[in-house]
C-alpha positions as CSV (number, residue, x, y, z in Angstrom):
1,M,18.0,4.6,22.4
2,S,16.7,1.9,24.7
3,D,17.8,-1.8,24.2
4,L,14.4,-2.9,25.6
5,E,12.0,-4.3,23.0
6,P,8.4,-3.0,23.5
7,E,5.4,-5.2,24.0
8,H,3.4,-5.8,20.8
9,I,-0.3,-5.6,21.0
10,H,-2.1,-7.8,18.4
11,L,-5.6,-6.7,17.9
12,A,-6.3,-9.3,15.2
13,S,-4.5,-12.2,13.6
14,S,-5.4,-14.7,10.9
15,F,-2.7,-17.2,11.7
16,E,-5.0,-19.4,13.6
17,S,-7.7,-19.3,10.9
18,G,-5.9,-21.8,8.5
19,W,-5.0,-19.2,5.9
20,E,-2.0,-20.3,3.8
21,G,-0.8,-18.0,1.0
22,V,-1.2,-14.8,3.0
23,N,-1.8,-13.9,6.7
24,L,-2.4,-10.7,8.5
25,I,-1.9,-9.1,11.9
26,L,-3.5,-5.8,13.0
27,E,-1.1,-4.5,15.6
28,R,-0.9,-1.5,17.9
29,E,2.9,-1.0,17.9
30,P,4.1,0.9,21.0
31,R,6.9,3.4,21.0
32,G,10.3,1.8,21.3
33,E,13.1,-0.1,19.7
34,M,13.0,-3.5,17.9
35,P,16.1,-5.5,16.9
36,A,16.8,-6.7,13.4
37,A,15.2,-10.1,12.6
38,T,14.9,-12.7,9.9
39,M,11.5,-13.5,8.4
40,D,9.9,-16.6,7.0
41,F,7.6,-14.5,4.8
42,H,7.6,-11.4,2.5
43,F,6.6,-8.8,5.1
44,L,4.4,-5.8,4.2
45,T,3.5,-3.1,6.7
46,I,0.6,-0.7,6.0
47,A,0.6,2.4,8.2
48,L,-2.9,3.2,9.4
49,D,-1.7,6.3,11.3
50,N,0.9,9.0,10.7
51,F,4.2,8.3,12.6
52,S,8.0,8.6,12.5
53,C,10.6,5.9,13.0
54,S,14.3,5.5,12.6
55,Y,16.2,2.7,10.9
56,K,19.7,1.7,12.0
57,T,22.1,1.7,9.0
58,A,25.8,1.4,8.6
59,N,26.0,5.2,8.5
60,G,23.8,5.7,11.6
61,W,20.1,6.2,12.1
62,Q,17.9,7.1,9.2
63,C,14.6,8.8,10.1
64,V,11.5,8.2,8.0
65,D,8.2,10.1,8.3
66,Y,5.2,7.9,7.4
67,Q,1.7,9.0,6.5
68,A,-1.3,6.8,6.9
69,G,-1.5,4.7,3.7
70,D,2.3,4.4,3.3
71,V,3.6,0.8,2.8
72,A,7.0,-0.8,3.6
73,I,8.0,-4.0,1.9
74,V,10.7,-6.4,3.4
75,P,11.3,-9.5,1.2
76,Q,11.9,-12.8,2.9
77,T,15.5,-12.8,1.7
78,E,16.2,-9.5,3.5
79,L,16.9,-8.9,7.2
80,F,14.1,-7.0,8.9
81,P,16.0,-3.8,10.0
82,H,16.7,-2.6,13.5
83,V,14.1,0.1,14.0
84,Y,13.0,2.7,16.6
85,I,9.4,3.8,16.5
86,E,8.9,7.3,17.9
87,S,5.3,7.0,19.0
88,E,2.5,4.4,19.3
89,V,1.0,3.5,15.9
90,L,-1.6,1.2,14.4
91,L,-0.2,-1.1,11.7
92,L,-1.7,-3.7,9.4
93,E,0.9,-6.3,8.6
94,L,0.7,-8.8,5.8
95,F,2.8,-12.0,5.7
96,L,3.0,-13.4,2.1
97,H,4.4,-16.8,1.4
98,P,7.5,-16.5,-0.8
99,A,6.5,-19.5,-2.9
100,Q,3.9,-17.3,-4.5
101,T,6.2,-14.7,-6.0
102,E,8.9,-17.4,-6.8
103,T,6.4,-19.1,-9.1
104,L,5.6,-15.9,-10.9
105,A,9.2,-14.7,-11.2
106,P,11.6,-17.7,-10.8
107,G,15.0,-16.8,-9.7
108,K,14.2,-13.2,-9.2
109,Q,14.0,-11.2,-6.0
110,L,11.7,-8.7,-4.6
111,V,13.4,-5.3,-4.0
112,P,13.0,-3.9,-0.4
113,Q,10.9,-0.7,-0.2
114,I,11.3,1.4,3.0
115,Q,8.4,3.7,2.0
116,V,6.1,3.6,-1.0
117,R,2.7,4.9,-1.8
118,D,0.7,2.0,-3.2
119,P,-3.1,2.3,-2.9
120,L,-3.7,-1.1,-4.4
121,I,-1.7,-2.9,-1.6
122,V,-3.6,-0.8,1.0
123,Q,-6.9,-1.8,-0.6
124,M,-5.9,-5.5,-0.7
125,G,-4.8,-5.4,3.0
126,L,-8.0,-3.8,4.2
127,A,-10.1,-6.2,2.1
128,L,-8.3,-9.1,3.7
129,Y,-8.8,-7.7,7.2
130,R,-12.6,-7.2,6.5
131,E,-12.8,-10.8,5.2
132,W,-11.0,-12.2,8.2
133,K,-13.2,-10.2,10.6
134,S,-16.4,-11.3,9.0
135,S,-15.5,-14.9,7.9
136,G,-12.5,-16.1,9.9
137,A,-11.4,-19.5,8.8
138,E,-14.1,-19.5,6.1
139,G,-12.2,-16.7,4.3
140,R,-9.5,-19.1,3.2
141,L,-10.6,-19.2,-0.4
142,Y,-10.8,-15.4,-0.5
143,A,-7.4,-15.1,1.1
144,D,-6.0,-17.7,-1.4
145,S,-7.2,-15.6,-4.3
146,M,-6.0,-12.4,-2.8
147,S,-2.5,-13.8,-2.2
148,I,-2.2,-14.6,-5.9
149,A,-3.2,-11.1,-6.9
150,L,-0.9,-9.5,-4.3
151,S,2.0,-11.7,-5.4
152,A,1.5,-10.8,-9.0
153,H,1.4,-7.1,-8.1
154,L,4.6,-7.3,-6.1
155,A,6.4,-9.4,-8.8
156,Q,5.3,-7.0,-11.5
157,N,6.2,-3.8,-9.7
158,Y,8.8,-4.5,-7.0
159,S,11.0,-7.3,-8.4
160,T,14.3,-7.4,-10.3
161,T,12.3,-8.4,-13.4
162,K,8.8,-7.8,-14.8
163,I,6.5,-10.8,-15.2
164,A,5.1,-11.4,-18.7
165,P,1.3,-10.8,-18.9
166,V,-0.8,-13.9,-19.2
167,G,-3.1,-14.0,-22.2
168,G,-5.9,-16.2,-23.4
169,I,-8.9,-17.9,-21.8
170,L,-9.6,-21.5,-20.8
171,S,-10.2,-23.9,-23.7
172,P,-13.8,-25.1,-24.0
173,R,-12.7,-28.5,-22.8
174,D,-10.9,-27.1,-19.7
175,T,-13.9,-24.8,-19.0
176,D,-16.2,-27.8,-18.9
177,R,-13.7,-29.8,-16.7
178,I,-13.6,-26.9,-14.2
179,K,-17.3,-26.4,-14.2
180,D,-18.0,-30.1,-13.7
181,Y,-15.3,-30.4,-11.0
182,I,-16.6,-27.4,-9.0
183,D,-20.2,-28.7,-9.3
184,A,-19.2,-32.2,-8.1
185,H,-17.1,-30.8,-5.1
186,L,-19.1,-27.7,-4.2
187,G,-19.6,-28.9,-0.6
188,E,-15.9,-29.3,-0.1
189,E,-13.1,-26.8,0.6
190,L,-12.0,-25.5,-2.8
191,T,-8.8,-23.6,-3.2
192,V,-7.3,-22.0,-6.3
193,A,-4.4,-24.3,-6.1
194,R,-6.7,-27.3,-6.1
195,L,-8.6,-26.1,-9.1
196,S,-5.5,-25.2,-11.0
197,R,-4.4,-28.8,-10.8
198,V,-7.5,-30.0,-12.6
199,V,-6.4,-28.3,-15.8
200,D,-2.6,-28.5,-15.1
201,L,-1.9,-24.8,-14.9
202,S,0.2,-22.7,-12.5
203,V,-1.9,-21.0,-9.8
204,H,-1.3,-17.5,-11.2
205,H,-2.0,-18.5,-14.8
206,F,-5.2,-20.4,-13.8
207,A,-6.5,-17.5,-11.7
208,T,-5.9,-15.1,-14.6
209,V,-7.5,-17.1,-17.4
210,F,-10.4,-18.2,-15.1
211,R,-11.4,-14.6,-14.5
212,R,-11.2,-13.9,-18.3
213,T,-13.2,-17.0,-19.0
214,F,-16.0,-16.6,-16.4
215,G,-15.9,-12.8,-15.7
216,L,-15.5,-13.6,-12.0
217,T,-12.6,-14.7,-9.7
218,P,-12.8,-18.4,-8.6
219,H,-13.9,-17.1,-5.2
220,Q,-16.8,-15.1,-6.6
221,Y,-17.8,-17.9,-9.0
222,I,-17.9,-20.6,-6.3
223,L,-19.9,-18.4,-3.9
224,K,-22.4,-17.7,-6.7
225,L,-22.9,-21.4,-7.3
226,R,-23.2,-22.2,-3.6
227,I,-25.9,-19.6,-3.2
228,A,-27.7,-20.9,-6.3
229,R,-27.6,-24.5,-5.1
230,S,-28.8,-23.5,-1.6
231,Q,-31.8,-21.7,-3.1
232,I,-32.7,-25.0,-4.8
233,L,-32.4,-26.9,-1.6
234,L,-34.3,-24.4,0.4
235,K,-37.1,-24.6,-2.2
236,T,-37.2,-28.3,-2.7
237,T,-36.3,-29.8,0.7
238,S,-37.2,-29.4,4.3
239,Q,-33.6,-29.8,5.5
240,P,-32.5,-27.5,8.3
241,I,-30.7,-24.4,7.2
242,I,-27.5,-25.5,8.9
243,A,-27.6,-28.8,7.0
244,I,-28.0,-26.9,3.7
245,A,-25.2,-24.6,4.6
246,H,-22.9,-27.6,5.1
247,R,-24.1,-29.3,1.9
248,V,-23.1,-26.3,-0.2
249,G,-19.7,-25.7,1.4
250,F,-20.2,-23.3,4.4
251,Q,-18.9,-24.3,7.7
252,T,-21.2,-22.2,9.8
253,Q,-24.8,-21.0,9.5
254,S,-23.8,-17.5,10.3
255,H,-21.4,-17.2,7.4
256,F,-23.9,-18.9,5.1
257,T,-26.6,-16.4,6.2
258,R,-24.3,-13.4,5.7
259,I,-23.3,-14.4,2.1
260,F,-26.8,-15.5,1.2
261,H,-28.1,-12.0,2.3
262,Q,-25.4,-10.3,0.2
263,H,-26.5,-12.2,-2.9
264,T,-30.3,-12.2,-2.4
265,H,-31.0,-9.3,0.0
266,C,-32.8,-11.7,2.4
267,T,-31.9,-14.4,4.8
268,P,-32.3,-18.1,4.0
269,K,-35.2,-18.3,6.4
270,Q,-36.9,-15.3,4.8
271,Y,-36.3,-16.8,1.3
272,R,-37.9,-20.2,2.4
273,D,-40.8,-18.5,4.1
274,R,-41.7,-16.6,0.9
275,L,-42.0,-19.7,-1.2
């Protein structure tokens, strides 16, 4: 097999969008050989095409036939294996910060998976790609929430121990504190980590009990409030739409318009014109 590493063609990447817990690359991987490498992240590859590749092991080359939808998982603690790809293939790659799973399962390790069939990981990966494609940097809160869900799924199903399920809901006092905090800071960037500190809970625990308390993820709840407040401002002020978008926490008018339309089935301008 050739010693030359093929050129990687990145069709999309979230690394310049300010995402933190998880990032993605949509890559057209050419036929060829790639050397073993260390990784700073847990690395998940989702096959979007059928293809074959060979992994170099102590006993020689091991061939694996992948189907579209198959997933490979390489923990940050493992060496990414020396691999030869038989033909060009479209891959969706996820880079998950290891601190997420370490919080959920302290001292335990993810177990490498050369080939698994996991529709939930595929669904999460494609949802992240759609969010990045439509929202870019403004998808940070969504990516933040998804990284927690993905970490919990990996820790529960692919680690050397199972995480204990989180029970309960937020106390009435903590519910009020979170509601007041979000209301007071709605125009700012709100992350799950930032909200979890308000009630002194771990990120994973907070995300779980928040959804049980409100029936929505933090991302869904915050978007709902932002749209509701924007409707009030559209109705009661003559501020430009871009100014209202900024006041309720959207960085761009286009993103605000898209989310507003998803919630109300009309654009902000159409909503204001109907009043």
